C-alpha positions in Angstrom: 0.0 0.0 0.0 1.2 3.5 -0.8 0.6 4.6 2.8 3.3 2.1 4.1 5.9 3.3 1.6 9.0 5.1 2.8 8.8 8.9 2.1 11.6 10.4 0.1 12.3 14.1 -0.6 14.2 15.0 -3.8 15.9 18.3 -3.7 17.4 19.7 -7.0 17.2 23.0 -8.8 17.0 21.2 -12.2 13.4 20.2 -12.9 14.5 17.6 -15.4 16.7 15.8 -12.8 13.8 15.9 -10.3 11.5 14.4 -12.9 14.0 11.6 -13.8 14.6 10.8 -10.1 10.8 10.7 -9.4 10.2 8.4 -12.3 13.0 6.0 -11.0 11.6 6.0 -7.5 7.9 6.6 -7.5 7.0 2.9 -8.0 8.7 2.0 -4.8 8.4 5.1 -2.6 6.3 8.1 -1.9 8.2 10.9 -3.5 8.1 14.7 -2.8 10.1 17.4 -4.5 11.8 20.7 -3.5 13.6 23.0 -6.0 16.0 24.7 -3.5 17.5 24.5 0.0 15.0 26.8 1.8 12.1 24.9 0.4 13.6 21.6 1.5 14.2 22.9 5.0 10.6 24.1 5.3 9.3 20.8 3.9 11.2 18.8 6.5 9.9 21.0 9.3 6.3 20.3 8.0 6.9 16.7 7.2 9.2 15.2 10.0 8.2 11.7 9.1 10.2 11.9 5.9 12.5 8.8 5.7 15.2 10.0 3.3 16.5 13.0 1.4 18.2 12.9 -2.0 20.0 16.3 -2.0 21.9 17.9 -4.8 25.1 19.7 -3.6 25.4 22.4 -6.3 22.3 24.7 -6.1 22.1 28.5 -6.5 21.7 30.5 -3.4 21.8 27.9 -0.6 24.0 24.9 -1.4 22.9 21.4 -0.6 25.6 21.2 2.1 24.3 24.4 3.8 20.7 23.0 3.5 21.8 19.7 5.1 23.3 21.5 8.0 20.1 23.3 8.7 17.9 20.2 8.2 20.1 18.4 10.8 18.9 20.8 13.4 15.4 19.2 13.3 15.8 15.8 11.5 18.2 12.8 11.5 16.7 11.3 8.3 19.5 9.9 6.1 20.8 12.3 3.4 22.1 11.0 0.1 24.1 13.7 -1.7 24.0 13.9 -5.5 26.7 15.9 -7.3 28.8 16.0 -10.4 31.8 16.7 -8.2 33.9 13.8 -7.0 36.8 15.6 -5.2 37.7 14.3 -1.8 37.1 17.7 -0.2 33.6 17.8 -1.5 32.9 14.4 0.1 34.4 15.6 3.4 32.2 18.8 3.4 29.1 16.7 2.6 29.8 14.3 5.5 30.6 17.1 7.9 27.3 18.8 7.2 25.5 15.7 8.3 25.2 13.7 5.1 25.1 9.9 5.2 26.2 8.9 1.7 27.4 10.3 -1.6 26.5 9.5 -5.2 28.4 11.2 -8.1 26.6 12.0 -11.4 26.2 10.3 -13.8 25.0 7.2 -11.9 23.1 4.1 -12.8 19.5 3.3 -11.6 20.8 0.2 -9.9 23.4 2.2 -8.0 20.8 4.8 -6.9 18.4 2.1 -5.8 21.1 0.2 -3.9 22.2 3.3 -2.0 18.7 4.3 -1.1 17.7 0.8 -0.1 20.8 0.5 2.2 20.2 3.8 3.9 16.5 3.1 4.5 17.1 -0.4 5.8 19.6 0.9 8.4 17.3 3.9 9.3 14.3 1.7 10.0 16.2 -1.3 11.4 18.0 0.6 14.2 14.7 2.3 15.1 13.1 -1.1 15.5 15.5 -2.2 18.2 14.1 -2.4 21.7 17.0 -2.6 24.1 18.2 -1.1 27.4 19.9 2.1 28.2 23.7 1.9 28.5 25.9 4.4 30.2 29.6 4.9 29.5 31.3 7.5 31.5 29.2 10.7 31.0 27.5 9.2 27.9 24.1 7.6 27.8 22.7 5.5 24.9 19.1 4.7 24.7 18.9 2.0 22.1 15.1 1.8 22.1 14.7 5.4 21.3 17.8 5.8 19.1 19.0 8.7 21.3 22.2 9.8 23.0 22.8 12.1 26.0 26.1 13.5 27.3 26.2 14.9 30.8 22.4 14.7 30.8 22.0 16.9 27.6 20.8 15.5 24.3 23.4 14.8 21.6 22.2 15.3 18.0 23.7 12.6 15.8 22.9 11.8 12.2 21.5 8.3 11.5 25.0 7.2 10.3 26.8 8.7 13.3 24.4 7.0 15.7 24.9 3.6 13.9 28.7 4.0 14.2 28.5 4.8 17.9 26.1 1.9 18.5 28.2 -0.6 16.6 31.4 0.5 18.5 29.5 0.3 21.9 28.2 -3.2 21.1 31.8 -4.2 20.3 33.0 -2.4 23.5 36.6 -3.4 24.4 37.4 -4.7 20.9 39.3 -2.8 18.3 37.1 -2.4 15.3 38.8 -1.8 12.0 37.7 0.8 9.5 36.7 -2.0 7.1 34.5 -3.8 9.8 32.9 -0.5 10.7 32.2 0.5 7.1 30.7 -2.8 6.1 28.6 -3.1 9.2 27.2 0.5 9.1 27.1 1.2 5.4 26.3 -2.4 4.3 28.7 -2.2 1.4 32.1 -3.7 0.5 35.1 -1.7 1.9 37.0 -0.1 -1.0 39.9 2.3 -1.3 38.7 5.6 -0.1 36.1 4.1 2.3 38.6 4.6 5.1 38.4 8.3 4.7 34.6 8.2 4.8 34.8 6.3 8.1 37.4 8.6 9.5 35.3 11.8 8.8 32.2 10.2 10.4 34.1 9.0 13.5 35.6 12.5 13.9 32.1 13.9 13.8 30.9 11.5 16.5 33.9 12.2 18.7 33.4 16.0 18.3 29.8 15.6 19.6 30.3 13.1 22.4 33.7 14.0 23.9 34.2 16.9 26.3 37.7 17.4 24.7 37.7 15.8 21.2 41.5 16.2 20.9 42.0 14.1 24.0 39.1 11.6 23.8 38.1 9.5 26.8 35.4 7.4 25.2 36.0 6.9 21.5 39.7 6.2 20.9 41.6 5.7 17.6 44.1 2.9 17.8 46.6 4.0 15.3 47.1 1.6 12.4 44.4 -0.7 13.7 41.0 1.0 14.1 38.7 2.4 16.7 37.7 1.3 20.2 35.4 2.2 23.0 36.6 0.8 26.3 
């Protein structure tokens, strides 16, 4: 039934691209459109049950990266960035703004569908868990509600950031390699360049949960081996 479909927001200033994406996705998902960043932000405020955002990076006025940063203030729905750019710095900026994954144009329908399916699966799967609250130092994870608090104050994490933290917590005491973390959280094969993706996201998590990110007490990097929460 259409009512049970995941809800996807497509954000692109090019109407032709929006139309193509809608045609590719509308048989499987409920699809809404926005032509610019401000419209996307307003849509997300009015439709907080949106499950995923497909967001173009290069748009006039407000860029997709700027829009994502604003959307993150009220929503942790996964964001899939679309862009013709493929430089490493563009990826870093996209992830730092709260994006979850990245797809460079041109892309195939199969690649688009695979990325969306993976992001939605993780988004709903982690929300379906009903587990206890775990406290580590000053950090509190509520698995049932997919929420994190530090020193009693809410910590706003993206879906991917939360999944990284939860995976490391559930492997507490063990060193988790970048490959293990990437394949567990992203659900894709670890390739060259994936390590940088993991590193940027881990740094984002550390910045949000540590009192002093440059001297972390909770999420440590074990140089040459991976990441660990004691």
